[in-house]
Structure formats: C-alpha cells, structure tokens
C-alpha positions in Angstrom: -0.1 0.0 -0.1 1.2 3.5 -0.7 -0.1 6.9 0.2 -0.1 9.8 -2.4 2.6 7.7 -4.2 5.3 8.4 -1.8 4.7 6.6 1.3 5.2 2.8 0.9 4.0 0.1 3.6 4.0 -3.6 3.6 0.1 -4.3 4.6 -1.6 -7.5 5.3 -5.3 -7.4 4.3 -8.0 -9.4 6.4 -9.7 -11.8 4.2 -12.6 -13.1 6.2 -14.7 -12.4 9.3 -12.5 -14.5 11.6 -9.3 -12.5 10.6 -11.2 -9.1 10.8 -12.6 -10.2 14.4 -9.1 -11.3 15.5 -7.1 -8.4 14.1 -3.6 -8.1 15.5 -4.4 -10.2 18.6 -3.4 -13.2 16.8 -0.3 -11.7 14.9 3.2 -10.8 15.9 3.7 -7.1 16.9 4.0 -4.9 13.8 7.2 -3.7 12.6 7.8 -0.2 11.4 6.6 -0.1 7.6 4.0 -2.8 8.4 0.2 -2.6 8.6 -2.9 -4.5 9.0 -5.9 -3.5 6.8 -9.1 -4.5 8.2 -12.0 -4.1 5.8 -14.9 -3.4 6.5 -14.0 -1.8 9.8 -15.3 1.2 11.5 -14.3 0.6 15.0 -11.3 -0.8 16.9 -10.7 -2.1 20.3 -7.4 -2.8 22.0 -8.6 -5.0 24.7 -6.0 -7.9 25.0 -3.3 -5.9 23.3 0.0 -5.3 24.9 1.1 -2.3 23.0 -0.3 1.0 21.6 -1.3 1.5 18.0 -1.8 4.2 15.4 -5.0 3.9 13.4 -5.9 5.4 9.9 -9.6 5.1 9.1 -10.0 5.0 5.3 -13.1 5.6 3.3 -14.2 3.4 0.4 -12.0 5.3 -1.9 -9.0 4.6 0.5 -8.7 8.2 1.7 -7.7 9.0 5.1 -10.8 10.4 7.0 -9.7 10.0 10.5 -6.3 9.5 12.3 -5.9 8.1 15.8 -2.3 8.2 17.2 -1.0 6.0 20.1 -4.1 4.3 21.0 -3.3 2.6 24.2 -4.4 -1.0 25.2 -8.0 -1.2 27.0 -9.4 1.6 24.7 -11.9 1.8 21.7 -12.0 4.0 18.8 -14.4 4.5 15.8 -15.0 6.6 12.7 -18.6 6.7 11.4 -17.3 8.0 7.9 -14.7 5.2 7.7 -14.9 2.0 5.7 -11.7 0.3 6.7 -9.0 0.7 9.3 -5.3 0.4 8.8 -3.6 -0.5 12.1 0.1 0.6 12.4 2.8 0.7 15.1 2.5 3.4 17.4 4.5 6.4 16.0 4.3 5.4 12.3 1.7 8.3 11.5 4.3 10.8 12.7 7.5 9.0 11.3 5.7 8.6 7.8 4.2 12.1 7.7 0.7 10.6 7.2 -2.2 13.1 7.3 -6.1 13.5 6.7 -6.9 13.5 3.1 -4.0 11.5 1.8 -4.9 9.0 -0.8 -3.9 5.2 -0.5 -3.8 2.7 -3.2 -3.3 -1.1 -2.9 -1.0 -2.9 -5.3 
C-alpha cells in the first residue's frame, strides 16, 4: 500500500470475518513499515493488546478520513465516515508524515 505515491507500507489485508474479528491479537507485533488493513471496519478495540497502535480510518475510496495516534491498550475508537481501518505501530503516523486526506492505493 502506498499513500500519495510517496509512502510505501507492507500491508496484510484481512480476508474473512475471523481475521477481521481477531485483528492483531493473533499476529506478531507490527514492525515499522508494516500494517494490517481491516475491511470493512469502522471501530477498533485494544482489549487484550500489549502495546499501543496508530490507526488510519479510510473511506471506500481509500482516503484517510480520521487518524488516531498512540491508542493505548484497553481503549476503543471509531469513525462513522470510515469504511476500513489500517492498524500501524504506534509512532508510524508521525514518522511517515501521514495526514488527513491522503490517498492510499493497494497494489
């Protein structure tokens, strides 16, 4: 996945309800430059997580409509305008210079 043709990420896309429901709970901690795209997904919880996350909520056209940075364990977040959620390692939004309105593309 890339954003505005300049930010490149290695992204795993959930493929079924079980993967969407499980999210990162069953996966190794993300490294910088990695993400998990959960689609469809308008809300995220971090119950059971051991580390914070950055979240990008994307609309159907894959444009960033909401950003949550450093969501700590035992919290919830949602975006009514979102269609999918990209979960990233905490600090990635700032490190990569991601901002509202940036356009993503999958390849």
